[in-house]
N, C-alpha and C positions, 0 to 999 in steps of 0.2 A: 743219727748215730755216725760215729767215725771210728776208724781203726788207726791205732798208732803202735809204734814199737818202742818198748823200753828194754834195753839190753837185747836179749834174744827172744823176748816174749811179745806176742801180739796182744794188744789190749783194746777192748771195746770201750768207748766213752760215749755216753748218751745223756742228753738233756731232756728231762721231763718237767715241764713247768720251769720253775726257778732252780731246780735241784739237778745236780750232776751225779751220774752213776758210772762205775767202772767195773769191768769183769774181764776174765780171759776171753779172747775173741773166738777161740775155737770151741765148737759145741762138744761137750763131753760125751755125746752119743756117738756121732760118726765123724767128728772133726770139721763140720761145716763152718764156713766163714760167717759168723753171726752178724758182722757189719753189713753183709749183703742180704740179711733177712729183713723182717719187719718189726716195728715197735708200736705197741698199742698200750698206752699208759706205761707201766714199768715192766710189761711182759714182752720179751723178745722171742721171736719165732725163727728157728733155723730154716734156711732155704732148702736144705737137703731132704729131711724127713719130717719137717714141721714140729720138731721138739720145741717145747716152750719152757722158758725160765723166767723167774721174777728177779729183776735186777736189784731189788731192794735187799733180798736175803739169799739169792742164788738158788732158791728152791726149784726143783724140777716139777713143773705143773702138768706137763704132758710129755711122755718119752718119745712118742711118735704118733702120727695120725693113722697108723695101721690099726687093724682090728682083727679079732678072732685069733686063729692059730698063728698067723704071721706076727701079731703083737706078742703072743705068749712066747714064741721062739726068740723074738728080738730081746725080750726082757731076760731070758735065760742066758743068751749069748753076751749081751752087754746090759747088765742090770742098771736101772735108773740111778743116777747120782746127780747131785747139785752142780751148778757151775761155780767156779771160784770168783768171788767178788773182792773188790779192793776199796779201801777208804779213799774218799775224794775230799779235798778242801779247795776253796777258791780264794785266791789272793789277788785282788784287783782284776786284771785281765788274764791271769794265769790259772790254769786248772792243774792242780797237783794230785798225783795218784801215788799212794803208798801201797806198794805191792805186798800182798800177803804171801806166806809160803805155800 
């Protein structure tokens, strides 16, 4: 995984097998730097609260690794939402990212 900047946006680019994925680099939960997290398959885990997202479609797979009342409060304060993903094409040695709104 690598972090890049396009305009004023931090973008995460990850390679899984022969395919590339791109998404906003900041976790939609607490703003963690996803490029400092971990990647297993297409699942990226935020280093702050261990939120997990699928790079393929942006789905929130786990909002945090908290449990019980702490998790319930966290979901009320900041409801789960997907990460913003972006279209990627490869032209030769270049990886092109088309930013979505």
